[in-house]
MINU-433025 format. One line per field, with one value per residue (C-alpha): x negated, y, z; residue in three letters. Coordinates in pm, whole numbers. Layout:
N
u = c(X, ...);
v = c(Y, ...);
w = c(Z, ...);
finu = c(ALA, ...);
//
This chain:
470
u = c(0, -128, -194, 1, -143, 3, -131, -147, -211, -115, -16, 147, 371, 305, 536, 371, 17, 109, 252, -68, -280, -96, 204, 62, 146, -40, -394, -568, -917, -1095, -1248, -901, -873, -1152, -945, -636, -855, -1031, -694, -586, -897, -854, -486, -567, -843, -594, -370, -650, -819, -1143, -1304, -1042, -1192, -1109, -1150, -1080, -941, -733, -665, -376, -186, 187, 423, 453, 117, -153, -137, -421, -376, -574, -612, -677, -805, -745, -1010, -1005, -841, -1050, -935, -1054, -1238, -1342, -1279, -1480, -1377, -1637, -1802, -1924, -1680, -1468, -1439, -1544, -1274, -1165, -865, -707, -530, -226, -289, -500, -721, -640, -636, -297, -410, -727, -529, -281, -568, -730, -397, -348, -697, -642, -306, -468, -736, -479, -280, -603, -662, -888, -663, -955, -1128, -1278, -1308, -1576, -1521, -1844, -1847, -2063, -2077, -1909, -1842, -1716, -1465, -1282, -965, -1068, -1356, -1372, -1540, -1635, -1561, -1698, -1460, -1690, -1508, -1632, -1396, -1486, -1385, -1132, -818, -513, -174, -74, 269, 509, 650, 927, 864, 1179, 1420, 1695, 1778, 1593, 1256, 1341, 1647, 1462, 1185, 1439, 1617, 1287, 1209, 842, 627, 302, 81, 261, 210, -114, 39, 132, 404, 564, 545, 719, 998, 1038, 1077, 1342, 1536, 1532, 1649, 1958, 2078, 2388, 2244, 1903, 1871, 1501, 1196, 853, 522, 385, 44, -189, -332, -614, -494, -820, -1115, -1005, -640, -406, -44, 176, 383, 693, 863, 1243, 1502, 1851, 2191, 2526, 2751, 3040, 3345, 3698, 3940, 4311, 4634, 4962, 5298, 5645, 5976, 6302, 6517, 6236, 6160, 5805, 5524, 5364, 5000, 4675, 4388, 4042, 3772, 3433, 3129, 2848, 2552, 2659, 2381, 2120, 2182, 2331, 2660, 2975, 3326, 3624, 3977, 4246, 4610, 4785, 5135, 5160, 5447, 5734, 5851, 5509, 5276, 4986, 4656, 4319, 4028, 3696, 3354, 3024, 2729, 2412, 2101, 2210, 1902, 1688, 1791, 1975, 2312, 2589, 2913, 3242, 3553, 3885, 4231, 4514, 4880, 5152, 5521, 5734, 6091, 6097, 6190, 5875, 5558, 5222, 4920, 4582, 4266, 3955, 3604, 3343, 2974, 2749, 2412, 2186, 1882, 1776, 1882, 2078, 2249, 2510, 2691, 2998, 3246, 3540, 3828, 4156, 4447, 4772, 5115, 5412, 5754, 6088, 6333, 6287, 6202, 6131, 6406, 6589, 6504, 6354, 6133, 5759, 5500, 5152, 4866, 4495, 4280, 3926, 3740, 3399, 3240, 2925, 2824, 2530, 2453, 2231, 2371, 2100, 2308, 2578, 2772, 2817, 2590, 2432, 2351, 2368, 2643, 2796, 2972, 3190, 3365, 3564, 3799, 4028, 4247, 4538, 4737, 5081, 5338, 5679, 6033, 6077, 5701, 5524, 5161, 4998, 4738, 4633, 4947, 4798, 4504, 4367, 4104, 3937, 3676, 3557, 3300, 3181, 2936, 2785, 2599, 2436, 2546, 2433, 2314, 2500, 2781, 2826, 3060, 3195, 3406, 3591, 3758, 3929, 4133, 4327, 4561, 4768, 4924, 5093, 5421, 5600, 5452, 5605, 5573, 5275, 5076, 5129, 4866, 4947, 4792, 4844, 4711, 4366, 4221, 4305, 4496, 4557, 4877, 5094, 5229, 5010, 5053, 5365, 5332, 5343, 5262, 5130, 4850, 4713, 4416, 4332, 4055, 3965, 3710, 3613, 3410, 3241, 3057, 2796, 2666, 2454, 2438, 2719, 2979, 3149);
v = c(0, 354, 573, 893, 1244, 1497, 1854, 2059, 2435, 2722, 2951, 2703, 2400, 2059, 2108, 2435, 2298, 1984, 2202, 2410, 2094, 1957, 1781, 1434, 1266, 937, 820, 487, 587, 884, 991, 1074, 1358, 1565, 1712, 1799, 1968, 2172, 2293, 2374, 2582, 2771, 2846, 2966, 3190, 3351, 3428, 3599, 3312, 3240, 3095, 2825, 2492, 2139, 2128, 1764, 1438, 1191, 844, 657, 339, 342, 107, 56, 232, 437, 815, 1061, 1389, 1678, 1982, 2296, 2625, 2939, 3132, 3510, 3684, 3911, 4273, 4557, 4822, 5056, 5019, 5254, 5335, 5485, 5476, 5693, 5981, 5855, 6058, 5848, 5785, 5526, 5293, 5085, 4750, 4645, 4355, 4055, 4090, 3830, 3790, 3961, 4269, 4299, 4252, 4525, 4769, 4679, 4715, 5060, 5167, 5034, 5212, 5542, 5499, 5408, 5722, 5921, 5777, 5483, 5177, 4934, 5016, 4732, 4699, 4490, 4409, 4379, 4289, 4538, 4422, 4205, 4312, 4060, 4193, 4047, 3964, 3976, 4007, 4335, 4385, 4675, 4638, 4842, 4877, 4972, 5118, 5104, 5339, 5235, 5448, 5728, 5632, 5840, 5715, 5852, 5697, 5430, 5218, 4958, 4717, 4542, 4794, 4963, 5202, 5533, 5513, 5829, 5665, 5342, 5539, 5737, 5417, 5256, 5561, 5504, 5816, 5840, 5836, 5523, 5317, 5164, 5059, 4691, 4738, 5036, 4855, 4546, 4765, 4936, 4598, 4495, 4816, 4755, 4395, 4517, 4729, 4579, 4610, 4453, 4077, 4024, 4228, 4092, 4124, 4481, 4528, 4810, 4889, 5133, 5467, 5656, 5751, 5723, 5679, 5379, 5308, 5102, 4845, 4697, 4450, 4468, 4243, 4389, 4229, 4347, 4502, 4611, 4409, 4362, 4169, 4150, 3959, 4039, 3868, 3929, 3750, 3815, 4063, 4202, 4497, 4627, 4375, 4334, 4270, 4460, 4557, 4668, 4809, 4883, 5044, 5004, 5165, 5396, 5426, 5330, 5638, 5468, 5651, 5454, 5477, 5274, 5246, 5048, 4987, 4826, 4691, 4354, 4495, 4569, 4857, 5021, 5096, 5329, 5412, 5500, 5658, 5724, 5850, 5855, 6078, 5955, 6141, 6500, 6711, 6403, 6410, 6131, 6303, 6136, 6299, 6107, 6221, 6034, 6069, 5855, 5849, 5628, 5572, 5394, 5272, 5508, 5781, 5889, 5991, 6074, 6233, 6272, 6452, 6375, 6517, 6346, 6375, 6097, 6153, 5847, 5925, 5560, 5264, 5130, 5437, 5656, 5963, 6066, 6352, 6428, 6668, 6540, 6737, 6543, 6605, 6384, 6443, 6271, 6080, 5787, 5906, 6261, 6510, 6571, 6452, 6789, 6814, 6837, 6782, 6920, 6803, 6859, 6585, 6632, 6308, 6211, 5870, 5671, 5326, 5101, 4829, 4528, 4302, 4156, 4232, 4493, 4259, 3891, 3889, 3584, 3719, 4037, 4273, 4613, 4844, 5143, 5403, 5702, 5964, 6203, 6500, 6623, 6946, 6931, 7180, 7130, 7039, 7094, 7074, 7404, 7330, 7541, 7285, 6929, 6729, 6391, 6177, 5863, 5637, 5343, 5087, 4790, 4512, 4273, 3990, 3697, 3388, 3122, 2764, 2445, 2470, 2744, 2775, 3114, 3213, 3565, 3756, 4086, 4266, 4605, 4828, 5134, 5372, 5671, 5913, 6252, 6425, 6401, 6069, 5939, 5601, 5712, 5771, 5422, 5152, 4883, 4541, 4201, 4056, 4006, 4322, 4236, 3923, 3671, 3470, 3782, 3992, 4285, 4576, 4405, 4505, 4878, 4999, 5298, 5089, 4750, 4522, 4223, 3981, 3714, 3435, 3297, 2991, 3079, 2858, 3077, 2929, 3240, 3607, 3700, 3442, 3296);
w = c(0, -71, 230, 301, 355, 601, 610, 930, 939, 1168, 877, 633, 666, 515, 216, 115, 147, -46, -324, -333, -352, -654, -503, -435, -101, -137, -212, -254, -142, 12, -322, -454, -199, -357, -643, -430, -168, -435, -568, -214, -138, -465, -393, -40, -177, -415, -118, 72, 258, 68, 384, 444, 551, 660, 1037, 1116, 981, 1183, 1044, 1207, 1132, 1061, 885, 595, 531, 699, 754, 706, 899, 750, 976, 769, 911, 704, 902, 887, 590, 369, 344, 126, 324, 43, -330, -550, -907, -1136, -1475, -1760, -1793, -1500, -1182, -885, -629, -375, -380, -106, -83, 118, 353, 249, -54, -317, -692, -724, -531, -738, -1059, -962, -896, -1229, -1415, -1262, -1372, -1726, -1742, -1644, -1910, -2176, -2094, -2132, -2482, -2397, -2451, -2489, -2160, -1955, -1578, -1407, -1038, -837, -463, -277, 86, 349, 707, 963, 1215, 1511, 1315, 949, 707, 517, 183, -41, -413, -699, -998, -1287, -1587, -1947, -2131, -2486, -2786, -2771, -2966, -3053, -3167, -3503, -3557, -3431, -3712, -3714, -4006, -4127, -3975, -4174, -3893, -3887, -3710, -3518, -3363, -3276, -3110, -2908, -2804, -2703, -2484, -2562, -2560, -2751, -2443, -2316, -2631, -2500, -2168, -2173, -1912, -2088, -2422, -2282, -2143, -2480, -2651, -2397, -2461, -2836, -2791, -2603, -2895, -3059, -3411, -3329, -3372, -3301, -3196, -3286, -3104, -3116, -3276, -3376, -3719, -3804, -3939, -3978, -3762, -3399, -3505, -3490, -3575, -3347, -3537, -3370, -3609, -3594, -3754, -3760, -3785, -3911, -3651, -3871, -3773, -3901, -3684, -3631, -3652, -3826, -3797, -3931, -3966, -4155, -3971, -3751, -3975, -3936, -3879, -3538, -3455, -3435, -3663, -3547, -3775, -3622, -3786, -3534, -3711, -3993, -4255, -3995, -3781, -3474, -3525, -3445, -3590, -3468, -3600, -3419, -3498, -3201, -3241, -3069, -2864, -3109, -2888, -2850, -3138, -3188, -3352, -3202, -3390, -3215, -3324, -3134, -3220, -3042, -2926, -2982, -3068, -2988, -2623, -2436, -2480, -2678, -2797, -2824, -3014, -2991, -3142, -3007, -3111, -2961, -3024, -2764, -2827, -3128, -2876, -2697, -2878, -2726, -2891, -2723, -2831, -2631, -2628, -2413, -2332, -2204, -2041, -2038, -1820, -1846, -2057, -1758, -1612, -1784, -1651, -1850, -1858, -2083, -2145, -2292, -2434, -2425, -2573, -2482, -2634, -2689, -2474, -2240, -1891, -2010, -1932, -2259, -2607, -2696, -2388, -2451, -2178, -2227, -2010, -1963, -1811, -1679, -1612, -1477, -1447, -1388, -1512, -1433, -1684, -1612, -1885, -2107, -2419, -2453, -2682, -2595, -2287, -2125, -1780, -1574, -1466, -1545, -1297, -1391, -1176, -1303, -1163, -1350, -1256, -1468, -1501, -1667, -1796, -1952, -1849, -1477, -1416, -1351, -1275, -1007, -911, -979, -1064, -1146, -1040, -1200, -1041, -1216, -1113, -1319, -1294, -1564, -1501, -1691, -1570, -1790, -1728, -1899, -2258, -2444, -2192, -2022, -1741, -1799, -1544, -1561, -1272, -1274, -1044, -1160, -982, -1097, -849, -849, -927, -1259, -1372, -1697, -1865, -2074, -1752, -1611, -1596, -1853, -1842, -1994, -2317, -2464, -2310, -1949, -1841, -2115, -2111, -2089, -2373, -2472, -2225, -2097, -1730, -1643, -1291, -1101, -959, -1054, -1017, -1233, -1301, -1554, -1555, -1896, -1983, -2310, -2556, -2723, -3054, -3113, -3022, -3262, -3161, -2858);
finu = c(MET, PRO, ASP, ARG, VAL, VAL, PHE, HIS, CYS, ALA, ASP, TYR, ASN, ASP, GLU, ARG, LEU, ARG, GLU, MET, SER, GLY, GLY, SER, ARG, THR, PHE, HIS, ASN, ILE, GLU, GLU, LEU, ALA, ALA, PRO, LEU, GLU, LYS, LEU, TYR, HIS, ALA, LEU, ALA, LEU, GLU, GLY, TYR, PRO, LEU, ALA, ARG, LEU, ASP, SER, VAL, VAL, TYR, ARG, SER, GLU, LEU, PRO, GLY, ASN, VAL, LEU, ASP, LEU, PHE, ILE, SER, THR, ALA, GLU, PRO, VAL, LYS, LEU, ARG, VAL, GLY, THR, VAL, GLY, GLY, SER, GLY, VAL, ASP, ARG, ARG, THR, VAL, SER, SER, ARG, GLY, ARG, LEU, ASN, GLU, TYR, GLU, ILE, ARG, SER, ILE, VAL, ASP, ALA, ILE, LEU, GLY, GLU, GLN, ALA, ASP, ALA, GLY, PHE, PRO, PHE, ALA, ARG, VAL, THR, VAL, VAL, PRO, ASP, SER, LEU, LEU, ALA, GLY, SER, GLU, SER, ILE, ARG, THR, ASP, LEU, ASP, PHE, ARG, VAL, ASP, ARG, GLY, SER, TYR, ILE, ARG, LEU, ARG, ARG, ILE, LYS, PHE, PRO, GLY, ALA, VAL, THR, GLU, SER, ARG, LEU, LEU, ARG, LEU, GLU, SER, ARG, LEU, ARG, SER, ARG, GLU, ALA, PHE, SER, ARG, THR, LYS, LEU, GLU, ARG, ALA, VAL, LYS, ARG, LEU, GLU, ARG, LEU, PRO, PHE, VAL, ASP, PHE, VAL, GLY, THR, PRO, ARG, PHE, GLU, PRO, ALA, GLY, SER, GLY, LEU, VAL, ASN, LEU, LEU, ILE, PRO, VAL, LYS, GLU, ARG, ARG, VAL, ASN, ARG, LEU, SER, GLY, VAL, LEU, SER, THR, ALA, PRO, GLY, LEU, GLY, GLU, PRO, THR, GLY, GLU, VAL, ARG, ILE, HIS, PHE, GLY, ASN, ILE, LEU, GLY, THR, GLY, ARG, LYS, LEU, ASN, PHE, GLU, TRP, LEU, GLY, LEU, ASP, PRO, ASP, ARG, LYS, GLY, ILE, LEU, VAL, SER, TYR, ARG, GLU, PRO, TRP, ILE, PHE, SER, HIS, PRO, TRP, HIS, ALA, VAL, LEU, GLU, LEU, GLU, HIS, TRP, THR, GLU, ASP, THR, LEU, THR, THR, ALA, THR, ARG, TYR, LYS, PHE, GLY, LEU, GLU, TRP, GLU, PRO, SER, ASP, ARG, LEU, ILE, PHE, SER, GLY, SER, ALA, THR, SER, GLU, ARG, ILE, GLY, GLY, GLY, GLY, ASP, ILE, GLN, GLY, SER, ASP, THR, VAL, LEU, ARG, SER, ILE, TRP, ILE, GLU, GLY, GLY, ILE, SER, TYR, ASP, ARG, LEU, ASP, TYR, ARG, TRP, ASN, PRO, VAL, GLN, GLY, TYR, ARG, MET, GLU, ILE, SER, SER, ALA, ALA, GLY, TRP, ARG, ARG, GLY, GLY, SER, VAL, ASP, SER, ARG, GLY, ILE, ASP, LEU, LYS, ARG, GLU, THR, ALA, ALA, LEU, SER, ALA, ALA, GLN, PRO, LEU, ILE, GLY, ARG, ALA, VAL, LEU, PHE, GLU, ARG, PHE, ALA, VAL, ARG, ASP, VAL, SER, GLY, ALA, GLY, ILE, VAL, SER, GLU, ASP, LEU, VAL, ARG, PHE, GLY, GLY, ILE, GLY, SER, VAL, ARG, GLY, TYR, ALA, GLU, SER, ALA, ILE, PRO, ALA, ARG, GLY, ALA, GLY, TRP, GLY, THR, VAL, GLU, LEU, ARG, TRP, ARG, PRO, ASP, ARG, ASP, GLU, TYR);
//
């Protein structure tokens, strides 16, 4: 029978030490312990214990096999006392480390130095780490390290190109949020690639590379493969005696002429008694700043008696690719019968709305994992009929959460939850929260349930063949 090994250490348990040594629990002879112990010493050194040692070995008999107890001492940790950064053309300075000195701490200091040099125009700088001295203390061993910097040649970025892209390079660069002085930073470049991959019209982003562009100049090439985001969807139905057809039609242009502009047209008429159209347009990156303008026109007819027309102008500020602040002003006109006093009564309203959203979904369309939170609040002023506005008449509060989690294979669990409330005097049917149907809770007729306040949630099990389908 092979013998069993048990590790003992004041700072680590047996499972952790066994994992660091390679995972084996048994051995047939003492020579087989050499390789696991070497792995263990190396792993402990990386965590700041380069002086770890084997204190004692106890061999005891147990059924069904023997047990070898290995007692490991981590000794004193090594800490950085003084780290000196210097080199030709580099101002000498000192750096410090947090806690035990290990490979990860040294690498973080080196990465910071290389990032500084890249920002200064020296993307191919090299750093050599040289131990200077060791000083033994009562609780730890302290060392001095010399970080010697060889800056290399001075390089400037001439242009950022996106081979294979149809979209304007200016827009892709704005969406990547990559500035010229950050192009040589590996971390900033990886973040820029992630931002591009989240765009709805981008299918694939290749590995960035540099090409010479003259003496001391380089171009940054980021290959991009785009996909079509224009969509046409809908359903129509009719029957003898029903008159006009029912259904819905949605037309979406997601990247007009490669400019990132969006245009949507929707005709919604699944409910025979309520039909309408919605047209919206989005202008991105106004004056090359993270401001986006949104224009909307909406017209509804309900029971052939009440009509509602809304004009909306909105602004979105996107300080990062995850956070969006929004504000909008809406002019609304409601006229006709129904619950409005008199068939000739016209109600005119102004809505002012503000909101914030935080998006951690990996893809804005058909996500695999992450979440998105949205909160908005609106105040309305209304005139017409018996309503004489002298203050805020109406309030509307909305909160929503979407989340996605990957399951087995191509299966994805997608959840949506929303809460909405409308309050105030003079509320009419057009102000009510309407839910039911494909946009909220499936299994109910479209917008079949009106209410002043409502909350709903859906959980979907999606099969995702690719990024475009589920």
